[in-house]
C-alpha positions in Angstrom: 87.0 48.0 -49.0 86.9 45.0 -51.2 83.7 42.9 -50.9 83.8 39.7 -48.9 81.6 37.1 -47.4 81.8 35.9 -43.8 80.0 33.0 -42.3 78.8 32.8 -38.6 76.7 29.7 -37.8 73.4 30.3 -39.7 74.3 33.7 -41.0 76.2 34.9 -44.0 77.4 38.5 -44.0 78.3 40.5 -47.1 80.6 43.4 -46.5 82.3 46.0 -48.6 81.6 47.2 -52.1 79.5 45.1 -54.5 80.4 45.7 -58.1 80.7 43.7 -61.3 84.2 42.5 -60.5 83.6 41.4 -56.9 80.2 39.8 -57.8 81.7 37.0 -59.9 83.7 35.5 -57.0 81.1 36.3 -54.4 78.3 34.6 -56.4 80.3 31.3 -56.4 81.3 31.7 -52.8 77.8 32.5 -51.8 76.4 29.5 -53.7 78.9 27.2 -51.9 78.0 28.6 -48.5 74.3 28.2 -49.2 74.8 24.6 -50.5 76.7 23.8 -47.2 73.6 24.8 -45.3 71.3 22.5 -47.3 68.0 22.0 -45.5 68.8 24.6 -42.8 67.5 28.2 -42.4 70.0 30.9 -43.3 70.1 34.7 -43.0 72.1 36.8 -45.5 73.1 40.1 -43.8 73.8 43.0 -46.1 74.2 45.6 -43.4 78.0 45.7 -44.1 77.6 46.6 -47.8 79.0 50.1 -48.3 78.3 50.4 -52.0 76.2 48.5 -54.5 74.8 48.8 -57.9 72.4 46.5 -59.8 74.8 43.7 -59.2 73.7 43.6 -55.5 70.2 42.8 -56.6 71.4 40.2 -59.1 73.5 38.6 -56.4 70.5 38.4 -54.1 68.4 36.8 -56.9 71.1 34.3 -57.5 71.3 33.5 -53.8 67.6 33.0 -53.6 67.7 30.6 -56.6 70.5 28.6 -55.0 68.7 28.5 -51.7 65.5 27.2 -53.3 67.4 24.4 -55.1 69.2 23.4 -51.8 66.0 23.7 -49.8 67.5 26.4 -47.6 65.0 28.9 -46.1 66.9 32.1 -47.0 66.1 35.5 -45.4 67.9 38.8 -45.9 68.5 41.5 -43.4 70.2 44.9 -43.4 69.1 45.7 -46.9 70.6 49.0 -48.1 68.0 51.6 -49.1 69.6 51.9 -52.5 69.1 48.2 -53.2 65.4 48.5 -52.0 65.0 51.4 -54.5 66.4 49.4 -57.4 64.1 46.5 -56.5 61.1 48.8 -56.7 62.2 50.1 -60.1 62.5 46.5 -61.3 59.2 45.4 -59.9 60.9 43.1 -57.4 60.1 45.0 -54.2 57.3 42.6 -53.2 59.5 39.6 -53.7 62.2 41.3 -51.7 59.8 41.9 -48.8 59.1 38.2 -48.6 62.8 37.6 -48.4 63.4 40.2 -45.7 64.1 39.0 -42.2 63.0 42.5 -40.8 60.6 45.1 -42.0 63.1 47.9 -41.9 66.2 48.6 -44.0 69.5 50.0 -42.9 69.9 53.8 -43.1 70.6 55.3 -46.5 74.3 54.7 -47.5 75.8 57.4 -49.7 76.4 55.9 -53.2 74.8 52.6 -52.3 72.5 52.8 -55.3 75.3 53.5 -57.8 
């Protein structure tokens, strides 16, 4: 399944496979959706991500930067276990915890960390 972004009120949902090709378009689309929510809280739901590599973490960092610039209180939910593992390796696990809307992650997704 190709990656896509869906918007529902104050929630953005990423679905599908995040890879280097899909990330380029998603980064711009995500930035636009965050900018459209300027000054409002917003949750980025990643529970629909079926596969991700380091680009998923990069996309999350980019979204957080955009949210900060637009004064959007961004939270993330449904973080795949593979993404959490990559964050720990990069020393970003504490930062990611501050972004998390919930204290638990989604169940391990096969190949999510690849």
